C-alpha positions in Angstrom: 153.7 96.9 100.0 155.4 93.8 98.6 153.2 91.4 96.7 154.9 88.5 98.5 153.4 89.8 101.7 150.2 91.4 100.5 148.7 88.5 98.5 149.0 85.8 101.2 147.5 88.3 103.7 144.7 89.0 101.3 144.1 85.3 100.7 144.0 84.6 104.5 141.6 87.5 105.0 139.4 86.0 102.2 139.3 82.6 103.7 138.6 84.1 107.1 135.7 86.1 105.7 134.2 83.1 104.0 134.6 81.0 107.2 132.9 83.7 109.2 130.1 84.0 106.8 129.4 80.3 107.1 129.0 80.3 110.9 127.8 83.8 111.8 124.1 84.1 112.6 122.3 85.7 109.7 120.3 88.2 111.8 117.0 88.9 110.2 117.5 86.5 107.3 117.7 82.7 107.0 119.2 80.6 109.8 122.9 79.7 109.7 123.7 76.2 108.6 124.4 73.3 111.0 124.6 73.8 114.8 125.3 77.5 114.5 122.9 80.3 114.7 119.3 80.5 116.0 115.8 81.0 114.6 115.6 84.6 113.5 113.4 86.8 115.6 111.1 87.5 112.6 110.4 83.8 112.2 109.0 83.2 115.7 105.3 82.8 116.0 104.9 85.7 118.4 106.8 88.1 116.1 104.9 86.9 113.1 101.6 87.6 114.9 102.8 91.0 116.0 104.0 91.9 112.5 100.6 90.8 111.1 98.7 92.9 113.7 100.9 95.9 112.8 100.4 95.4 109.0 96.6 95.1 109.5 96.6 98.3 111.6 98.6 100.1 109.0 96.2 98.9 106.3 93.2 100.1 108.3 94.9 103.5 108.7 95.5 103.8 105.0 91.9 102.9 104.2 90.7 105.5 106.8 92.9 108.1 105.2 91.6 107.3 101.7 88.0 107.5 103.0 88.7 110.9 104.6 90.2 112.2 101.3 87.3 110.8 99.4 84.7 112.4 101.7 86.6 115.7 101.5 86.6 115.6 97.7 82.9 114.8 97.6 82.1 117.7 99.9 84.3 120.0 97.8 82.5 119.0 94.6 79.0 119.1 95.9 78.8 121.0 99.3 75.8 120.1 101.4 73.4 122.9 102.5 
């Protein structure tokens, strides 16, 4: 492909990509600047509360699993009669 054709197309595509990045909603990350975008779902109070409940439940499951392993190891070392 000729450089006279390819480089201007590449430059236009670059400008278009940068422009799109400025206005496209950021999804799960930070809000887009200016009037564009919306508050990301993860930053709403309802979702933050749900994520905290899920993290707390996962932490309780991890602690329960660790306690079960600890009990099993204790019984293996000193079995009760």
